N, C-alpha and C positions, 0 to 999 in steps of 0.2 A: 554206625549210627544210621538209623532209618529216617528217611525224609517222608513226612506225611503231607499230602497236598490237601488244602482246604478249599472249599468252594468260595467263589468271589463274595457271595452274600454273607457267608459265615465269617469272613476276614474283616468285615466292616464293623468296627466297634461302634456301639451306640446306635446300630441300625434299628429302624422301626420293626424289621422282621425278626429281630432277636427275641427268642421266647423268654417269658418271665418265669424264673425259678421260684420255688416256694420259699426259699431262704431270703428272697428280696422283699423289702417292705412294699406295700401297695402304694400306688401313686396317690399323692395328697390332692384333695379337691381344692380348687381355687376358691378363696374367700370372696364372696360377692358382697359382703356387708361393707358399706362405706364408713370410713372413720368419722367420728363426730366433727363437725366444722369447728375450727379454732376461732376463738373470739378475737376480733381485731383489737390491737392495742390502742388505747386512747391517744389521740394526738397531743403532743406537748403544748402547753399554753403559749400564746403569742407573747413575745417580749413587750414590755410596757412601751418602749419607744415606737413599736409598730403602730399603735393607736394614734400617736402624735402625728404620724405622717399623713393620715387620712382623716383627721378630726375636723378639718376645715373644708367647707364646700367650695366648689369652684365659683368664682365671681361671675355672675351672669350679666350684671349691668352696674355701672358706676353711678347711675342716677337712682333716685328713690322711686321704686316701682313695687308697691305692696302686692300687686297681683303675682309677682314672682316668689313671694315669701308668705303665702297664706294670709295675706292682709296685714302683715306686720310692717311697720314703718321704721326706716333707718333712724336709730337713735343718734348716731354720730355721722354727720354728712361727709361724703367723700371729698376730700381736699388733697391735692397732690402734696406729698411730703408729710402728711399726717398718718399716724399708725395707731388704729384702735388697739387698746391694750386691756388685758383682763388678768387678774391674779386669782387663783382658785385651787381648791383641793378636789381631786377627781375620784369618782367611784364607779367602777364597772360592776354592776349587779350580776349575780349568777342567774341561771335559768329559774331556779326556785324562787329567788328573790324577786325576779321580774314578774313571776306569776302573782306573788303577793301584792306587788305594787300595782299591777294591772287590775286586781280586784278592788283596791282602794279607789282607783280612778273610776271604775265602773260604779261604785257606790256613790261617788261624788256626782257623776253624770245623772244617776237616777234621782238625785235630790235637787238638780239644777235644770233650769230651762235654757241655759246658755250652752252653746256648742263648745266642747273642750277639745283641745289639741294635746295629745299625749307627747311627753318628752322622752318616752322610753325607746321609741323607734322612729326612724326616718320615714319619709313618704314611700321609700322603696323597701321598707321592712328591716333595714339594718339596725342593729342595736346602737343606741346612743349613750355616751357616758353621762352620768349625773355628777353634780358638783356642789360644793359649798363655796360661795364667793368670799374672797378676801379683799376685793376691791370693787368699786363701781366700774362701769365701762369708761375708761379714760383715754386720753390721746397723748402720744409722744411724738416729738419731731424726729425726723430721720437721724439727725446728729445726736439725739439723746438715747437711742436704743441701746447701744453698747454700754454706755456709762450707767444707764439704769440697771441693766442686767448685773453689772459688777457690784453696784451698791446693794441690790436686793439679794444677790447670792451671799454676800458677806453678812447681811442682816439675818438671813435664815440660819446661817452657820452659827452666828453669835447667839441666837435664841436658844440653842442647845435642845431643840425639840426633837424627841425621838418618835419613831412611828407609833401610832396610837389608834384606838378604836373609839367609836361613839355609837349611840343607839337613837332610834326615832322616839320622839316624845309625844307630839301632838300634831294636829292638822290645822292649817290656817290658810287664808287667802290674802295676798298682799299685791300691791301694784308696783310697777316700776316707777322711777322718779318722774317720768314724763306723763304718767297716768294714761298710757296708751295700751298697756296690757296688764292683765291680772293673772297672777301665778298662784296655783294651789301647791302648797309647800308642806314638807314635813319638818317641824322644828326638831332639833337634836339636843340631846342632853350634854351637859358640860363634862368633858373628859376628866379623869382623876387628877391629872397634872395641869389642867387648865390650858391645854395646848392650843385650842382655838383662839382664845384671847391673846395668848403670847404671840402667835403668828400674825394675828390681825394688827397688833401694835407695831410689829416690825414692818408690815406692809404699809400701814399708814405713815410711818416715819419716812420710809423710802419714797412714797408718793409725794409727801410734803416737800421733800428736797427738790422735786421737779415741778412744784407749783400745781400739783394735782389734788383734787378733793379727796378727803378721807372718807372711808366707808363708815356709815352709822354715826358720824361725828355729831350731827344735829338731831339725833333721835330723841324723842321725848318719853320719859317713863310713863308707861301705860299698860294695862293688862285687863282682860276680862275673860270669863269662862269660855273656853273654846275659841277665843279670838285674841291672840296675843300680838300686838303690834311691836315694831322694833323698839326695844327698851334699852335705856342707857342709865345705869345706876352705879353709885359708888360701890366698889367692891369691898366686902367685909374684910378681905385679906389686906386691904390698904389702910385700915383704921389705925394701925400702930405706926404708920409711916408719916414723915413730915408732909405737910400739905403740898409741897412742890413735887412730891413723888407719888401722889395718889394716882391710882390707875382706874380707868373706867372699865366696868364689867359689862360686856355686850353679850353675855351668855344667852339671853332671850332672843337674840337677833339671828343667830346662825340657823340656816335652813337648807333643805334640798328641794328644789322645784321638780315636780313630777308631771304637771300639766299646766296649760295656760288657756286664756280666753281673751277675746277682744272686747268683751262686755263685762262690766262690773257686776258682781253678784248682788242680789238684794239682801237686805238685813236678815230676812227670814232664811234665805239660802245659806248665809254665813253661819247662822245659828245652827243649822242642820249639820254642819261639819262636826259638831261635838258629838253627834249620835253615830258617827261612823266607827265601826269596830276596828281598832288598831292593835289588838292584843297580839296578833301574830307578828307584827312588825317590831314589837318591843324586845323580842329575842334576837333580832338581827344584830350582828356585829359589823358595823360599817368601818372598814379600816382604811387608813391613809399612811403612805410611806414617802410621799414627795409632794412638793408644791409645783403647780403648773403655772407657766408664764406664757400667755398668748399675746404676741405682738404682730399685728397684721394676720397673715395666714401661717406664721411660724410659731410652733409650740416647743417650749423647752421645759425640762423637768429638773427640779432641784431636790436631790435626795435629802430626807431628814436624817439627822445624825444617828 
């Protein structure tokens, strides 16, 4: 057997000096084209409980100082041991819905000489939740908070109200009970199963057990074109029931506030509200799946069945 000696350069496999034979494929050119950027996945929606944690603003002062709140005056004075309470249905509008609502506010401002404050965003630009009230601003004592929550939770459960949708119907301007602010509101249509009236009855009954005023209880039947005030009429559904079981229909009262003013609009300005185009809002499906209970700065959610 003969031994053949190879040079050092020839014995190095994969050396740069190794010749390229015809049978070998040519070197591939590196691809310099960048791949298309991948679209970021949309972030998952925040859980509903997250909004409850940051829905209340930090208390700046316990005394009534309108300069801290855009000229607003405290409806319920601060008293140690008293807890301002509100029952309501909450709606977080989408970006497209906010755009439509902003356009409505702009149309109102163009027809009004009073300065409007939007309820869509905070002073820092953060989106604010909108709502349909199921109570007036009331007051509970410290020792009543837990028992009221138990009573109201049971009442909502017994109502057997399932999640539901409603739609915007018309535009109106109403004042608060103290006549210190005027709200520009969207009246909403009665849901198919009358869920708003059913929840309001449970709310009023629970509040009455704690000697709190009922919402819309003393409303007077009244209506006019483009300007419906809070109405209370006997429900047609109750005509076949005994007089002791008749139920009051407050369908004309439910509303969503979108802006407010410290000045009452003139009669002419209120009449102009009927000329604002709301056709785009009529297609909105405003959905609710829980009832909110705000006691002090704590907010709780009661899921509908």
